[in-house]
C-alpha distance (Angstrom), angle and dihedral (degrees) to the residues before:
residue distance angle dihedral
X1 . . .
X2 3.67 . .
X3 3.78 116.6 .
X4 3.77 114.7 -49.3
X5 3.80 117.4 -109.1
X6 3.75 110.8 -85.2
X7 3.78 94.4 -115.9
X8 3.86 97.0 53.2
X9 2.99 120.2 62.2
X10 30.45 122.3 -142.6
X11 4.27 118.9 -172.5
X12 3.78 90.3 19.5
X13 3.81 77.8 125.0
X14 3.80 75.6 -44.9
X15 3.80 91.8 -79.8
X16 3.73 148.0 51.0
X17 3.77 123.4 -139.2
X18 3.72 134.2 -119.7
X19 3.76 122.7 -174.2
X20 3.77 111.4 -141.3
X21 3.77 138.5 172.9
X22 3.82 93.2 -174.1
X23 3.85 122.2 114.6
X24 3.80 112.9 -78.0
X25 3.83 113.0 -94.1
X26 3.79 120.8 -130.2
X27 3.81 94.4 -105.0
X28 3.79 138.6 32.1
X29 3.78 137.0 66.3
X30 3.78 122.3 -73.4
X31 3.78 142.5 -171.8
X32 3.79 116.4 -163.8
X33 3.81 124.3 -152.2
X34 3.78 108.2 179.9
X35 3.79 105.6 -65.5
X36 3.81 93.1 -15.5
X37 3.79 117.5 93.2
X38 3.80 119.4 -163.7
X39 3.79 110.8 -153.7
X40 3.81 113.9 -150.7
X41 3.78 110.6 -144.5
X42 3.81 128.3 -173.8
X43 3.81 112.9 -82.2
X44 3.77 115.1 -85.4
X45 3.80 99.3 -167.1
X46 3.81 96.1 58.3
X47 3.78 87.9 52.4
X48 3.79 96.2 45.4
X49 3.82 105.1 40.5
X50 3.85 96.2 66.1
X51 3.79 88.2 53.0
X52 3.79 92.8 48.8
X53 3.80 90.1 56.4
X54 3.82 89.2 65.3
X55 3.82 94.7 50.3
X56 3.79 120.4 100.3
X57 3.82 118.2 -120.5
X58 3.79 92.6 -4.7
X59 3.79 111.5 176.8
X60 3.79 136.9 172.9
X61 3.82 94.0 -84.5
X62 3.80 88.6 56.1
X63 3.81 92.1 50.4
X64 3.82 89.3 49.5
X65 3.80 90.8 49.8
X66 3.83 92.5 48.3
X67 3.80 92.3 50.7
X68 3.79 91.5 43.6
X69 3.81 92.1 54.5
X70 3.83 92.6 41.4
X71 3.80 90.6 52.3
X72 3.79 102.2 35.3
X73 3.81 108.9 18.5
X74 3.79 119.9 -146.2
X75 3.78 101.8 -51.4
X76 3.80 92.4 117.9
X77 3.81 90.9 64.3
X78 3.81 100.3 56.2
X79 3.78 104.3 63.0
X80 3.82 92.7 113.1
X81 3.81 114.4 39.2
X82 3.79 96.5 -164.6
X83 3.80 89.0 52.4
X84 3.82 91.0 48.4
X85 3.79 90.2 54.2
X86 3.80 93.7 45.0
X87 3.82 89.0 49.6
X88 3.82 91.6 53.3
X89 3.81 93.8 43.7
X90 3.78 92.6 50.1
X91 3.79 95.3 45.6
X92 3.82 93.9 43.6
X93 3.79 92.2 56.9
X94 3.80 93.4 55.1
X95 3.82 98.7 45.6
X96 3.79 113.9 129.2
X97 3.80 126.2 -159.1
X98 3.81 115.5 -63.9
X99 3.79 116.4 -82.6
X100 3.79 116.5 -108.2
X101 3.79 107.5 -79.0
X102 3.81 93.4 2.9
X103 3.81 108.0 156.9
X104 3.77 123.7 -135.4
X105 3.80 91.6 -129.8
X106 3.82 138.5 14.5
X107 3.80 121.1 -156.8
X108 3.79 112.6 -131.9
X109 3.81 100.6 -171.5
X110 3.82 136.5 39.5
X111 3.81 90.7 -121.1
X112 3.82 90.1 56.9
X113 3.78 92.4 -129.2
X114 3.81 97.5 128.7
X115 3.78 130.3 36.0
X116 3.76 142.7 167.5
X117 3.79 117.4 -116.7
X118 3.80 108.5 -151.9
X119 3.77 108.9 -137.6
X120 3.82 99.2 -148.7
X121 3.83 97.7 59.1
X122 3.79 90.2 37.1
X123 3.78 92.7 55.5
X124 3.82 91.6 42.2
X125 3.82 90.6 56.7
X126 3.78 89.3 54.1
X127 3.78 97.7 -99.5
X128 3.77 119.0 171.2
X129 3.77 116.2 -112.1
X130 3.80 91.2 -152.5
X131 3.80 92.8 50.3
X132 3.80 92.1 52.1
X133 3.77 92.2 44.9
X134 3.80 90.0 54.1
X135 3.81 92.1 47.8
X136 3.80 91.0 49.3
X137 3.79 93.6 50.7
X138 3.81 94.1 42.1
X139 3.82 90.1 49.2
X140 3.78 92.7 50.6
X141 3.79 90.9 50.4
X142 3.82 94.3 45.9
X143 3.82 100.2 44.7
X144 3.80 114.5 73.6
X145 3.80 122.4 166.2
X146 3.78 133.3 167.8
X147 3.79 112.1 -104.3
X148 3.82 88.7 -129.9
X149 3.82 87.0 80.3
X150 3.78 90.0 62.5
X151 3.81 93.9 42.8
X152 3.80 90.1 52.7
X153 3.80 97.2 50.8
X154 3.82 91.9 41.5
X155 3.81 90.5 54.3
X156 3.82 90.1 47.2
X157 3.81 88.9 54.8
X158 3.80 89.0 53.3
X159 3.82 90.6 53.2
X160 3.81 91.2 50.9
X161 3.78 92.4 49.2
X162 3.80 90.0 50.6
X163 3.83 86.4 64.8
X164 3.80 98.2 43.4
X165 3.82 139.5 -21.2
X166 3.79 120.7 -99.9
X167 3.80 108.3 -142.3
X168 3.81 105.6 -59.2
X169 3.79 91.8 -14.7
X170 3.81 111.7 106.7
X171 3.77 136.7 174.6
X172 3.80 90.8 -116.5
X173 3.80 91.5 54.7
X174 3.80 90.3 46.9
X175 3.80 91.7 50.6
X176 3.79 91.6 49.1
X177 3.79 94.3 50.6
X178 3.78 92.2 41.9
X179 3.80 90.6 56.6
X180 3.81 90.0 50.9
X181 3.80 95.4 49.0
X182 3.82 102.9 36.9
X183 2.99 129.3 138.0
X184 3.82 102.4 11.1
X185 3.81 99.6 34.1
X186 3.83 96.7 -151.5
X187 3.79 128.1 -168.6
X188 3.82 110.8 -83.1
X189 3.81 137.9 -170.1
X190 3.80 126.0 -103.2
X191 3.80 117.5 -92.0
X192 3.79 116.2 -84.7
X193 3.82 89.5 -116.3
X194 3.81 92.3 54.0
X195 3.78 92.0 46.3
X196 3.80 91.3 51.6
X197 3.81 95.4 45.9
X198 3.79 99.8 40.3
X199 3.82 109.9 19.5
X200 3.80 89.5 -146.4
X201 3.79 115.8 -143.7
X202 3.80 116.2 170.0
X203 3.79 146.8 117.0
X204 3.80 126.6 -130.4
X205 3.81 111.8 -129.5
X206 3.78 142.3 164.7
X207 3.79 112.2 -96.3
X208 3.81 91.7 -133.9
X209 3.80 91.5 58.0
X210 3.82 93.1 41.7
X211 3.82 88.7 57.5
X212 3.81 88.8 63.9
X213 3.81 90.0 59.3
X214 3.80 92.1 49.6
X215 3.79 90.8 48.7
X216 3.80 91.5 54.1
X217 3.81 91.1 50.1
X218 3.82 91.8 48.4
X219 3.79 93.3 48.7
X220 3.79 102.5 35.0
X221 3.80 103.9 21.4
X222 3.80 127.2 -122.1
X223 3.78 120.1 -37.5
X224 3.77 108.6 -155.9
X225 3.78 120.4 -143.8
X226 3.80 121.2 -148.5
């Protein structure tokens, strides 16, 4: 996601883990340990790394942020609703034209459940600010995952980097950021280099809720926001 508001602050062994005590779904692979059930989900790293290689100025903070959003969605950014609205209003007013080749959306996970909606192309196509704001907030409220999913995939990235760097991602950079974020692993901003090169402006939403916005645009046409 673009920078937080100032006042708030697949083989990765082919899977990442999520600890769950919820009833077992009808599909998927499971390991049971007493009352704990470990749900094996498709690997996130093997999906994400090829995409990172096409990003400009992509550093370890940006990998952390990608995995954080892919694992946890945008719940961390909606604790204060007035601030969420002010953040969108302020950012919307300053949006420039879309960058060359900038996609409308970017999938964050292999299951397609979460994605980033890039604000510049969305606004340029006549997207409604209010509609996207609602989808962002509704997505954050609806998507709840255990932070252990993020911890697991983040540690798997560290193990991969210990073998070899991935672009500008190195084990030393991972170790440095890991020391700064352990044990709570909070949401963080993009790297300064990524911010400068890309000026990221997006919201993380659930694909199922995003589809409602696209349907409205298809059926009723764009509704431009000021």
